[in-house]
C-alpha positions as CSV (number, residue, x, y, z in Angstrom):
1,M,1.3,-5.3,-6.8
2,F,-1.9,-6.4,-7.9
3,P,-2.8,-8.6,-4.7
4,A,-2.0,-5.4,-2.5
5,M,-4.2,-3.1,-4.6
6,I,-7.0,-5.8,-4.3
7,V,-6.7,-6.0,-0.4
8,C,-6.4,-2.0,-0.5
9,I,-9.7,-1.7,-2.5
10,D,-11.6,-4.3,-0.3
11,Y,-11.0,-2.4,2.7
12,F,-11.8,1.0,1.4
13,D,-14.9,-0.4,-0.2
14,S,-16.0,-2.1,3.3
15,I,-15.8,1.4,5.2
16,N,-17.4,3.1,2.3
17,K,-14.6,5.4,1.3
18,D,-12.9,6.3,-2.1
19,F,-9.6,4.2,-2.8
20,T,-7.1,6.7,-4.6
21,I,-3.6,6.0,-5.6
22,T,-1.5,9.1,-5.2
23,S,1.6,7.7,-6.9
24,G,2.9,4.8,-8.8
25,D,5.9,4.8,-11.1
26,D,5.4,8.7,-11.4
27,S,6.2,11.5,-9.5
28,K,9.6,12.3,-7.9
29,H,11.0,9.8,-5.2
30,L,14.3,8.7,-3.7
31,T,16.8,7.5,-6.3
32,N,16.5,3.9,-5.5
33,S,12.7,3.9,-4.9
34,K,10.8,0.8,-5.7
35,H,8.0,3.2,-7.4
36,Y,10.5,3.6,-10.6
37,I,10.3,-0.1,-11.2
38,G,6.5,-0.8,-10.3
39,L,7.2,-2.2,-6.9
40,A,5.5,0.5,-4.9
41,F,2.5,2.6,-4.9
42,D,1.1,5.2,-2.2
43,V,-2.7,5.4,-1.0
44,R,-4.2,8.8,0.0
45,S,-5.1,8.6,3.7
46,R,-6.3,11.8,4.6
47,E,-10.1,10.8,4.4
48,L,-9.4,8.3,7.0
49,S,-9.9,8.8,10.9
50,D,-7.6,7.6,13.1
51,I,-9.1,4.2,13.7
52,E,-9.8,3.5,10.1
53,K,-6.0,4.0,9.6
54,F,-5.0,1.7,12.4
55,N,-7.6,-0.8,11.0
56,F,-6.6,-0.6,7.5
57,R,-2.8,-1.8,8.7
58,I,-4.2,-4.7,10.5
59,Y,-6.6,-5.6,7.6
60,F,-3.6,-5.3,5.0
61,T,-0.9,-7.3,7.0
62,E,-3.4,-10.0,8.0
63,R,-4.3,-10.7,4.3
64,L,-1.0,-10.7,2.7
65,D,2.4,-12.3,3.7
66,N,5.3,-10.3,4.9
67,C,6.4,-9.7,1.3
68,F,4.7,-6.2,1.4
69,Y,6.3,-3.4,3.3
70,F,3.4,-1.0,4.6
71,L,4.5,2.6,5.9
72,Q,2.2,5.0,7.2
73,E,3.3,8.6,6.5
74,S,1.5,11.9,7.1
75,D,-1.0,12.1,4.4
76,H,-0.6,8.6,2.6
77,F,0.3,5.0,3.0
78,H,3.2,3.8,1.1
79,I,3.0,0.2,0.1
80,Q,6.0,-1.8,-1.4
81,Y,7.0,-5.2,-2.6
82,D,9.9,-6.6,-1.0
83,E,11.0,-9.4,-2.8
84,S,14.1,-10.1,-0.3
85,V,11.6,-11.5,2.1
86,S,9.2,-13.4,-0.3
87,E,9.0,-17.0,-1.5
88,T,7.1,-15.8,-4.5
89,P,8.9,-14.0,-7.3
90,W,6.3,-11.6,-8.3
91,P,3.0,-10.8,-6.1
């Protein structure tokens, strides 16, 4: 997950906004959530404008291969490693 976090930090730094992980392997998630095995984290998005959210998705997906699942939810981004599409065993 470290490469994904670095990309997130770089983007938030570039727009001068705080980067906040709102959930890692804590909190309550779906039973089979990747959060519980350290393969997912959530990033706060409420301080971002719509264009900053849009640009973040582009920034993220351009810098990492398709082994990361990126989902924009109402108040956060869910970022998850998907080993089923990766040639790398661990990011």
